[in-house]
C-alpha positions as CSV (number, residue, x, y, z in Angstrom):
1,M,0.1,0.1,-0.1
2,R,2.7,2.3,0.6
3,D,3.9,1.9,-3.1
4,I,0.4,2.5,-4.2
5,E,0.1,5.9,-2.3
6,T,3.3,6.9,-3.9
7,L,1.3,7.3,-7.2
8,S,-0.7,10.1,-6.3
9,S,2.2,12.3,-7.3
10,R,2.0,10.7,-10.8
11,V,-1.3,9.3,-11.4
12,R,-4.7,11.2,-11.8
13,V,-8.1,9.1,-12.6
14,L,-10.8,11.9,-13.4
15,L,-14.1,10.2,-13.6
16,N,-17.7,11.4,-14.0
17,V,-19.9,12.6,-11.1
18,G,-21.2,9.4,-9.1
19,G,-19.2,7.3,-12.0
20,F,-17.0,5.3,-9.1
21,R,-17.8,1.7,-9.1
22,A,-15.8,-1.3,-6.8
23,S,-16.7,-4.5,-5.6
24,S,-14.6,-4.5,-2.3
25,F,-13.4,-1.8,0.1
26,R,-9.9,-3.4,0.0
27,M,-9.8,-2.9,-4.1
28,A,-11.0,0.7,-3.5
29,A,-9.1,1.9,-0.9
30,P,-6.1,2.6,-2.2
31,L,-7.6,4.6,-4.7
32,D,-8.7,7.4,-2.6
33,A,-5.6,9.4,-3.3
34,I,-5.9,8.9,-7.1
35,V,-9.6,9.5,-8.0
36,R,-11.3,13.0,-8.6
37,E,-14.2,13.8,-9.4
38,I,-15.7,16.2,-12.4
39,V,-18.9,17.8,-11.2
40,P,-20.6,19.5,-14.3
41,P,-22.6,22.2,-12.9
42,D,-25.2,21.5,-16.0
43,R,-27.3,18.6,-15.0
44,Q,-27.7,17.7,-19.0
45,C,-24.1,17.7,-19.0
46,S,-21.6,14.7,-18.4
47,F,-17.7,13.9,-18.3
48,H,-17.7,11.4,-20.8
49,P,-14.1,10.8,-22.6
50,K,-12.1,7.6,-22.3
51,L,-8.3,8.7,-22.6
52,L,-5.7,7.3,-21.1
53,I,-2.0,8.7,-21.4
54,F,1.2,7.1,-20.2
55,E,4.8,8.0,-19.9
56,Y,7.6,5.7,-19.3
57,D,11.0,6.0,-18.3
58,T,13.6,5.5,-20.3
59,D,16.2,2.6,-19.5
60,D,19.1,5.4,-19.7
61,R,17.8,7.5,-16.9
62,Q,21.3,9.2,-15.9
63,Q,22.4,10.0,-19.4
64,R,18.7,10.7,-20.8
65,T,20.0,9.9,-24.0
66,V,17.1,8.6,-25.4
67,A,13.3,10.2,-25.6
68,S,10.7,9.4,-23.2
69,D,8.2,7.0,-24.5
70,I,4.2,8.7,-24.0
71,R,1.3,6.6,-25.4
72,M,-1.7,7.7,-25.8
73,F,-5.3,5.3,-26.1
74,V,-8.5,6.9,-27.3
75,C,-10.8,4.3,-26.4
76,T,-14.8,3.9,-26.5
77,R,-14.2,1.5,-23.1
78,N,-14.8,2.9,-19.9
79,V,-12.4,1.6,-17.2
80,T,-14.7,-1.3,-16.4
81,T,-14.7,-5.3,-16.8
82,D,-17.6,-5.3,-18.9
83,D,-17.9,-7.6,-21.7
84,S,-19.3,-5.0,-24.4
85,V,-18.4,-4.3,-28.1
86,D,-15.7,-1.5,-27.9
87,A,-13.0,0.0,-29.9
88,I,-9.4,1.7,-29.0
89,V,-7.2,3.6,-30.8
90,S,-3.6,3.2,-29.5
91,L,-0.8,6.2,-30.2
92,R,2.5,7.0,-29.7
93,L,3.0,10.9,-29.2
94,I,6.1,12.0,-31.1
95,E,7.9,15.1,-29.4
96,R,8.5,17.8,-32.5
97,N,11.0,20.9,-32.3
98,E,8.0,23.6,-32.5
99,V,4.2,23.6,-31.2
100,T,1.8,21.3,-32.8
101,E,-2.0,21.7,-33.5
102,N,-2.6,18.0,-31.8
103,G,-0.2,19.1,-28.8
104,K,-1.9,22.4,-28.0
105,R,-5.5,20.9,-28.6
106,L,-4.5,17.6,-26.4
107,R,-2.7,20.0,-23.6
108,G,-5.8,22.4,-23.3
109,F,-8.0,19.7,-23.1
110,L,-6.1,17.8,-20.5
111,Q,-5.2,21.0,-18.3
112,A,-9.1,22.0,-18.4
113,A,-10.0,18.3,-17.2
114,L,-7.6,18.8,-14.2
115,D,-8.2,22.6,-13.4
116,E,-11.8,21.2,-13.3
117,V,-11.2,19.5,-9.8
118,G,-10.0,22.8,-8.4
119,E,-6.6,20.8,-6.8
120,D,-2.9,21.6,-7.6
121,V,-1.3,19.0,-10.4
122,P,1.3,17.3,-8.7
123,A,4.8,18.1,-10.0
124,E,5.1,15.2,-12.4
125,L,2.0,15.6,-14.1
126,S,2.5,19.4,-14.7
127,R,5.9,18.3,-16.5
128,L,4.2,15.9,-19.1
129,L,1.3,18.5,-19.5
130,K,4.1,21.1,-20.6
131,R,5.9,18.9,-23.1
132,L,2.4,17.9,-24.7
133,D,2.4,21.2,-26.8
134,H,5.4,19.9,-28.9
135,V,3.6,16.6,-29.5
136,D,2.2,14.8,-32.8
137,L,0.3,11.6,-32.9
138,E,1.2,8.3,-35.0
139,P,0.3,4.6,-34.6
140,L,1.8,2.7,-31.8
141,H,1.8,-0.7,-33.5
142,G,2.2,-2.0,-36.9
143,A,-1.3,-0.5,-38.1
144,P,-2.0,0.0,-42.0
145,S,-0.6,3.6,-42.9
146,L,-2.7,6.2,-41.3
147,Q,-2.9,9.9,-42.5
148,G,-3.7,13.1,-40.9
149,I,-4.1,11.7,-37.4
150,E,-6.1,14.5,-35.2
151,F,-6.8,14.6,-31.4
152,H,-10.4,16.5,-31.1
153,G,-11.3,17.2,-27.4
154,Q,-15.0,18.7,-26.5
155,I,-14.9,21.1,-23.6
156,P,-18.2,22.5,-22.5
157,G,-19.0,25.8,-23.6
158,K,-15.9,25.8,-26.2
159,E,-15.8,24.6,-29.7
160,A,-18.1,21.8,-30.1
161,L,-17.4,18.5,-32.1
162,S,-20.2,19.6,-34.7
163,S,-17.6,20.9,-37.3
164,L,-16.3,17.1,-38.1
165,I,-19.6,16.2,-39.7
166,S,-19.9,18.8,-41.8
167,R,-16.2,18.9,-43.0
168,S,-16.6,15.2,-43.4
169,A,-19.6,14.9,-45.9
170,D,-17.9,16.0,-49.0
171,G,-17.0,13.3,-51.5
172,V,-18.3,10.5,-49.2
173,E,-20.0,7.9,-50.9
174,E,-20.7,5.6,-48.3
175,R,-20.9,6.2,-44.1
176,I,-21.2,3.8,-41.0
177,V,-22.3,5.2,-38.3
178,V,-21.6,3.1,-34.7
179,S,-23.6,4.3,-31.3
180,P,-25.2,2.7,-28.8
181,F,-27.2,5.9,-28.3
182,I,-28.7,8.2,-30.9
183,D,-31.2,11.0,-31.2
184,K,-33.2,12.1,-34.3
185,T,-31.8,15.8,-34.7
186,T,-27.8,14.6,-34.9
187,L,-28.8,11.7,-37.2
188,R,-30.2,13.8,-39.8
189,E,-26.7,15.5,-39.6
190,F,-25.1,12.5,-40.0
191,A,-27.7,11.0,-43.3
192,L,-25.7,11.6,-46.5
193,G,-29.1,11.9,-48.4
194,G,-29.6,10.9,-52.2
195,Q,-28.3,7.6,-53.4
196,R,-25.3,7.5,-50.9
197,R,-25.2,4.6,-48.8
198,T,-25.9,5.4,-44.7
199,C,-25.7,2.7,-42.2
200,L,-26.6,2.8,-38.7
201,L,-25.7,0.4,-36.3
202,S,-27.2,0.5,-32.8
203,E,-29.3,-0.8,-30.0
204,P,-32.7,-2.2,-30.8
205,R,-34.0,0.0,-28.0
206,E,-32.6,3.1,-29.5
207,I,-34.1,2.4,-32.9
208,A,-37.7,2.0,-31.2
209,R,-37.0,5.3,-29.6
210,I,-36.6,6.8,-32.6
211,C,-39.5,5.1,-34.0
212,A,-41.7,6.3,-31.4
213,L,-41.3,9.8,-32.4
214,D,-43.3,11.8,-34.9
215,A,-42.6,10.3,-38.3
216,G,-39.2,8.6,-37.0
217,D,-40.1,5.4,-38.6
218,A,-40.2,7.2,-41.7
219,F,-37.2,9.1,-40.8
220,L,-35.3,6.1,-40.6
221,R,-36.6,4.2,-43.5
222,E,-35.7,6.8,-45.5
223,N,-32.0,7.7,-45.0
224,F,-30.7,4.8,-42.8
225,E,-30.1,0.9,-43.5
226,C,-30.6,-0.2,-39.5
227,Y,-28.3,-2.8,-38.2
228,E,-28.6,-4.2,-34.4
229,L,-25.8,-6.9,-33.4
230,R,-26.9,-10.5,-33.7
231,R,-26.9,-11.8,-30.1
232,D,-28.3,-15.0,-30.8
233,L,-25.5,-16.0,-32.4
234,D,-22.9,-14.8,-29.9
235,Q,-23.8,-14.3,-26.4
236,S,-20.1,-13.5,-25.2
237,F,-20.9,-9.7,-24.8
238,H,-23.1,-7.7,-23.0
239,S,-23.8,-4.6,-25.4
240,L,-22.7,-2.5,-28.1
241,H,-20.7,0.2,-26.6
242,A,-18.2,1.6,-29.6
243,K,-19.0,5.0,-31.0
244,L,-17.5,5.3,-34.6
245,V,-18.3,7.3,-38.0
246,L,-16.6,5.4,-41.2
247,D,-16.4,7.4,-44.4
248,R,-15.6,5.6,-47.6
249,T,-14.3,8.0,-50.3
250,A,-13.2,7.1,-53.6
251,S,-9.5,7.4,-52.7
252,A,-9.3,6.5,-49.0
253,T,-11.2,5.7,-45.6
254,V,-11.7,8.5,-43.1
255,V,-12.3,7.1,-39.5
256,T,-13.6,9.2,-36.5
257,V,-13.4,7.3,-33.2
258,G,-13.7,8.0,-29.7
259,S,-16.5,8.8,-26.9
260,A,-19.1,10.6,-28.7
261,N,-22.1,9.1,-29.4
262,A,-24.7,10.3,-32.1
263,T,-26.2,12.9,-29.7
264,L,-26.7,16.3,-29.1
265,R,-24.9,16.3,-25.6
266,A,-22.2,14.7,-27.3
267,W,-21.6,16.7,-30.7
268,R,-23.0,20.2,-29.7
269,G,-20.4,21.5,-26.9
270,K,-22.6,19.6,-24.1
271,N,-20.4,16.9,-22.8
272,W,-16.6,16.4,-22.3
273,E,-15.3,14.1,-25.1
274,A,-12.5,12.9,-26.7
275,V,-12.3,11.5,-30.4
276,I,-9.5,10.7,-33.0
277,R,-9.9,11.1,-36.9
278,F,-7.5,9.4,-39.3
279,Q,-7.5,8.5,-42.8
280,A,-6.5,5.4,-43.9
281,R,-6.4,3.3,-47.5
282,Q,-9.5,2.6,-49.1
283,G,-9.0,-1.3,-48.5
284,Y,-9.1,-0.8,-44.7
285,Y,-12.8,0.1,-45.0
286,N,-13.7,-3.2,-46.5
287,Q,-11.3,-5.4,-44.7
288,V,-12.5,-4.4,-41.5
289,F,-16.1,-3.6,-41.9
290,D,-17.6,-5.3,-44.8
291,D,-17.6,-8.9,-42.8
292,L,-19.9,-7.3,-40.4
293,F,-22.9,-6.6,-42.8
294,V,-22.4,-9.2,-45.3
295,D,-24.1,-12.7,-44.8
296,D,-22.4,-14.9,-47.2
297,R,-24.0,-18.3,-46.4
298,A,-22.1,-19.8,-49.5
299,K,-18.8,-19.5,-47.6
300,N,-20.4,-20.7,-44.3
301,G,-20.4,-17.2,-42.9
302,V,-23.0,-15.2,-40.8
303,A,-22.9,-11.0,-40.7
304,L,-22.6,-10.2,-37.3
305,C,-24.7,-7.4,-38.0
306,V,-28.6,-7.9,-38.7
307,R,-30.6,-5.7,-40.4
308,I,-33.6,-4.0,-38.9
309,V,-36.7,-2.6,-40.5
310,P,-38.1,0.3,-38.3
311,V,-41.2,-0.5,-36.4
312,P,-43.0,2.3,-34.5
313,E,-43.6,1.5,-31.2
314,G,-45.2,3.4,-28.1
315,P,-43.5,5.9,-26.5
316,A,-40.1,5.3,-24.6
317,P,-40.7,6.2,-20.9
318,E,-38.0,8.4,-19.5
319,S,-36.0,6.2,-16.9
320,A,-36.7,7.2,-13.5
321,K,-34.0,5.7,-12.1
322,E,-31.5,7.5,-14.5
323,A,-33.0,10.8,-13.4
324,V,-33.1,10.2,-9.8
325,A,-29.5,8.7,-9.9
326,N,-28.4,11.9,-11.9
327,L,-30.1,14.1,-9.0
328,I,-28.1,12.3,-6.4
329,A,-24.9,12.2,-8.4
330,R,-25.0,16.0,-8.6
331,A,-26.2,16.8,-5.2
332,A,-24.6,19.3,-2.8
333,L,-22.6,17.6,-0.3
334,D,-21.1,19.5,3.1
335,C,-19.0,17.1,5.2
336,T,-16.9,17.4,8.0
337,I,-14.5,14.7,9.3
338,S,-13.3,14.8,12.5
339,C,-11.2,12.4,14.7
340,H,-11.4,12.1,18.4
341,D,-9.4,9.4,18.9
342,A,-6.7,6.7,17.6
343,A,-9.3,4.3,16.4
344,S,-12.3,6.1,15.0
345,V,-13.5,9.3,13.1
346,T,-17.0,11.2,12.9
347,V,-18.5,12.0,9.8
348,D,-20.9,14.8,9.9
349,L,-22.8,15.0,6.4
350,S,-25.5,17.2,4.8
351,M,-26.8,16.6,1.4
352,I,-29.3,19.0,-0.8
353,P,-30.1,16.9,-3.9
354,G,-32.3,20.4,-5.2
355,D,-35.9,19.9,-7.0
356,S,-37.3,16.5,-8.6
357,E,-40.5,15.6,-9.9
358,F,-39.6,12.2,-7.8
359,E,-40.2,12.5,-4.3
360,L,-37.2,10.9,-1.9
361,K,-38.9,8.8,1.0
362,R,-35.6,7.8,2.6
363,V,-31.6,8.1,2.2
364,S,-28.9,6.5,3.9
365,F,-25.4,6.5,3.6
366,R,-22.3,4.4,4.1
367,L,-18.6,4.7,3.4
368,F,-17.0,2.2,1.5
369,G,-15.5,0.3,4.0
370,E,-18.7,-0.2,6.2
371,M,-20.7,-3.2,5.9
372,V,-24.0,-1.6,7.0
373,D,-25.9,2.0,5.7
374,H,-26.9,4.5,8.0
375,Q,-30.1,6.3,7.8
376,A,-30.2,9.7,7.4
377,C,-32.9,12.2,8.8
378,P,-34.6,14.6,6.6
379,E,-34.4,18.8,7.9
380,M,-35.8,21.1,5.7
381,D,-34.5,21.0,1.8
382,A,-31.2,18.5,3.4
383,W,-30.6,15.1,4.5
384,R,-28.3,15.0,7.7
385,L,-26.4,12.3,9.5
386,S,-23.6,12.2,11.5
387,W,-22.0,8.7,12.5
388,S,-18.7,7.2,14.1
389,V,-16.1,5.0,11.7
390,P,-13.7,3.1,12.8
391,V,-10.2,4.6,10.8
392,A,-9.8,0.5,9.5
393,R,-12.7,1.1,7.8
394,F,-12.7,4.6,6.5
395,S,-12.7,5.8,3.0
396,A,-12.9,8.8,0.7
397,F,-15.8,7.0,-1.3
398,L,-19.4,7.6,0.3
399,S,-22.2,4.9,-1.4
400,I,-25.8,6.7,-1.1
401,A,-28.7,4.6,-1.5
402,A,-31.9,6.5,-2.1
403,T,-35.7,5.2,-2.1
404,F,-38.3,7.3,-4.2
405,M,-41.7,7.2,-5.4
406,T,-42.7,6.4,-8.7
407,G,-46.2,6.3,-10.4
408,S,-46.3,2.6,-9.7
409,G,-44.7,2.9,-6.3
410,E,-41.4,2.8,-4.7
411,D,-38.0,2.0,-6.6
412,E,-34.5,2.8,-5.1
413,I,-30.9,3.6,-6.6
414,R,-27.2,3.6,-5.2
415,V,-24.9,6.3,-6.4
416,N,-21.0,6.4,-5.1
417,R,-19.9,9.8,-4.4
418,R,-15.8,10.8,-3.7
419,L,-15.5,13.0,-0.2
420,D,-12.6,15.4,-0.1
421,V,-10.3,14.1,2.9
422,D,-7.1,14.8,4.7
423,P,-4.4,12.1,3.2
424,A,-2.8,11.9,6.6
425,L,-6.1,10.3,7.4
426,L,-6.3,8.1,4.7
427,A,-2.7,7.0,5.4
428,R,-3.8,6.2,9.0
429,R,-6.5,4.4,7.7
430,N,-3.9,2.0,5.5
431,H,-1.8,0.9,8.3
432,G,-4.8,0.0,10.6
433,L,-6.1,-2.0,7.6
434,L,-3.1,-4.0,7.4
435,S,-3.3,-4.7,11.1
436,E,-6.8,-6.0,10.6
437,L,-5.8,-7.9,7.8
438,V,-3.0,-9.6,9.9
439,Q,-5.1,-10.0,13.3
440,G,-8.5,-11.4,11.2
441,R,-7.2,-13.6,8.6
442,G,-3.5,-14.2,9.1
443,V,-0.6,-13.4,7.3
444,H,-0.8,-16.4,4.6
445,E,-3.7,-14.6,2.6
446,I,-1.9,-11.1,2.7
447,L,1.5,-13.0,1.4
448,A,-0.8,-14.6,-1.3
449,A,-1.9,-11.9,-2.7
450,I,1.6,-10.4,-2.7
451,L,3.4,-13.2,-4.3
452,E,0.8,-13.0,-7.3
453,G,0.9,-15.8,-9.4
454,T,1.4,-18.7,-6.2
455,D,-2.1,-19.1,-5.7
456,L,-1.3,-19.9,-2.0
457,G,-3.9,-21.1,0.6
458,F,-3.3,-22.1,4.1
459,S,-3.5,-25.2,5.7
460,P,-3.6,-25.5,9.9
461,D,-2.8,-29.2,10.0
462,F,0.3,-30.1,11.9
463,G,2.7,-32.3,10.8
464,G,6.4,-33.3,10.8
465,D,8.7,-29.9,11.6
466,A,6.7,-28.1,9.6
467,G,4.0,-26.4,12.2
468,S,1.8,-24.9,9.7
469,S,2.4,-24.8,6.1
470,W,1.0,-23.1,2.9
471,T,-0.4,-25.1,0.1
472,V,0.4,-24.3,-3.5
473,K,-2.4,-24.6,-5.8
474,G,-3.8,-27.9,-4.3
475,G,-0.2,-29.5,-3.8
476,A,2.1,-30.2,-1.3
477,G,2.3,-27.9,1.6
478,V,5.4,-25.4,2.0
479,S,6.3,-25.3,5.6
480,V,7.2,-22.0,7.5
481,A,11.0,-22.8,7.6
482,S,10.8,-22.8,3.8
483,L,9.5,-19.5,3.3
484,E,13.0,-17.9,2.5
485,A,12.8,-19.8,-1.1
486,L,9.4,-19.1,-1.6
487,V,9.7,-15.4,-1.1
488,F,13.0,-14.5,-2.6
489,L,11.7,-16.6,-5.8
490,C,9.8,-13.6,-6.3
491,L,12.2,-10.9,-5.7
492,N,14.5,-9.5,-7.4
493,D,16.1,-6.1,-8.0
494,D,13.5,-5.2,-10.5
495,P,11.3,-2.6,-9.8
496,E,7.9,-4.5,-9.7
497,S,9.7,-7.0,-7.3
498,L,10.9,-4.1,-5.2
499,A,7.4,-2.9,-5.0
500,K,6.3,-6.2,-3.6
501,R,9.2,-6.4,-1.1
502,S,8.2,-2.6,0.4
503,M,4.3,-4.0,0.6
504,I,6.0,-7.2,2.5
505,S,7.7,-5.0,4.9
506,D,4.6,-2.6,5.5
507,V,2.9,-6.1,6.6
508,M,5.9,-7.1,8.9
509,K,5.5,-3.8,10.8
510,A,1.8,-4.5,11.3
511,E,0.7,-5.4,15.0
512,F,-1.6,-7.2,16.8
513,A,-4.5,-5.0,18.4
514,E,-6.6,-6.9,21.5
515,S,-9.0,-9.4,19.9
516,P,-12.9,-8.3,19.9
517,P,-15.3,-9.9,21.9
518,G,-16.7,-13.3,20.3
519,T,-13.4,-14.2,18.3
520,D,-11.8,-17.2,17.9
521,A,-8.7,-16.7,20.6
522,E,-6.9,-20.2,19.5
523,K,-7.1,-19.2,15.7
524,I,-6.2,-15.5,16.8
525,D,-3.1,-16.8,18.6
526,R,-2.3,-19.6,16.1
527,H,-2.1,-16.7,13.7
528,R,-0.3,-14.5,16.0
529,R,2.5,-17.1,16.8
530,L,2.8,-17.8,13.0
531,F,3.3,-14.0,12.3
532,E,6.0,-13.8,14.8
533,A,7.5,-16.6,13.2
534,V,7.4,-15.1,10.0
535,K,9.0,-11.6,11.0
536,K,11.9,-13.0,12.0
537,I,12.3,-15.1,8.8
538,W,11.7,-11.8,7.3
539,A,14.3,-9.5,9.2
540,E,16.9,-12.0,8.3
541,L,16.0,-11.9,4.7
542,D,16.2,-8.2,4.7
543,R,19.3,-7.9,6.5
544,Q,21.2,-10.5,4.0
545,F,19.7,-8.9,0.8
546,P,19.2,-5.3,1.4
547,V,17.5,-2.9,-1.3
548,K,19.9,-1.2,-3.6
549,A,19.9,2.1,-4.2
550,R,17.7,3.4,-6.5
551,D,18.4,6.1,-8.9
552,P,16.6,9.5,-8.2
553,W,15.0,9.4,-11.7
554,G,13.4,6.3,-11.3
555,A,9.7,5.2,-10.9
């Protein structure tokens, strides 16, 4: 955790308000100092880009004879583990002697996003930002020859992406629009008209929603060939999430790909968006995309995309859950965190959700480390609560559960928000969390996680001289006495292993506290004795194999 904490000077994860998800408190805890929320003042606006930039240190750190390696990924995929259909453009940022258009646009976009959180940008990130003025873009991997690669970032209230649509229409013979969300006004601008072919690949729910509008069915029939993903043939994906515009001309293919859906908010300056536009050879269009739409049964090939004949349906009702979640995600939070002793903190929280057509019946809060919700009290236009949290269970992430009334009864949603927290408190929490882990679950599970890839499990059986042992992938046990070979099998003098070593060192400094009432005293005592034996081994190993001095330019 100490090494993860150092990332706070080199990493920023910026996310849309309320967009944080985590399946485990212990997975989320190290991110407290890294994740920041963008809170758009306009409730119809979203922070929506999917953009990652990495700067790698060169191997020749002392002489600096080799330029740094900066890579950028412009995606349609969120930082999630879902199984949606997405697209990613992988690029290398090449440093030039002069200021470039791509560099100015990229730096301006990132600087504006970092400014939005209202905090000082760490020095390491500031140095990287200053260099971006002089970068240009090229494919990272051995992609086909690409020309005219352009980055475009949309900042609410500034130049909109819509100019890219009008710029791209001349000379286009065929167009494919891929978007999971659509609206009629934006589709009208994408339609080529005349005898030129325009294909639309979207979700059936979105096509049905357009059909429910006045003359929506006729609009789609007259302007688009509509397709959906053929889920009956492949159930391995969850949904369509890619956003692309593919234009075929007489001599080339122009691709626009990134975070922007075919909606007004995405193209008319409402949302934060990031897209890449490039030109490839004409065959690129056919090679990559034709097979999606061609059903060639003679070759035993079936199209992934199946044509839909738009059918008018009833009006698509607005999602009450989405409306209330949006309300809670942007609600004003007033939070005071005070420490009365070394073991716990008190959280005083007030939330003012603002006006809504949906009545809130109940609101409850809990921090990510807690197992149960605490119900808040309504006072005037706010929901207020004060409660105590053990330091080891503290988190900068707040989970808000709200029950609200709809026309058909009660419904509920849960939204996660980030609180402004003193970093020193998070550091105290991390040390408390380590102590809790060692005491409650035993050092074997911690070492199993640190020595990744060994898949260790603890066996309480006593036999021979082993006392207690670890089992490796269900096989023979590894005794405590053999820990030296096991640990240093994974610890060499490389950055990754040094990070593991320092994490183990932190674990070895943890101490047992008094056992809480009702715990298994025999189990706790067994863990204590085992842990003390491991600490002695570790101290000897640390003495025999000291960490080498690191170059100050190192990671």
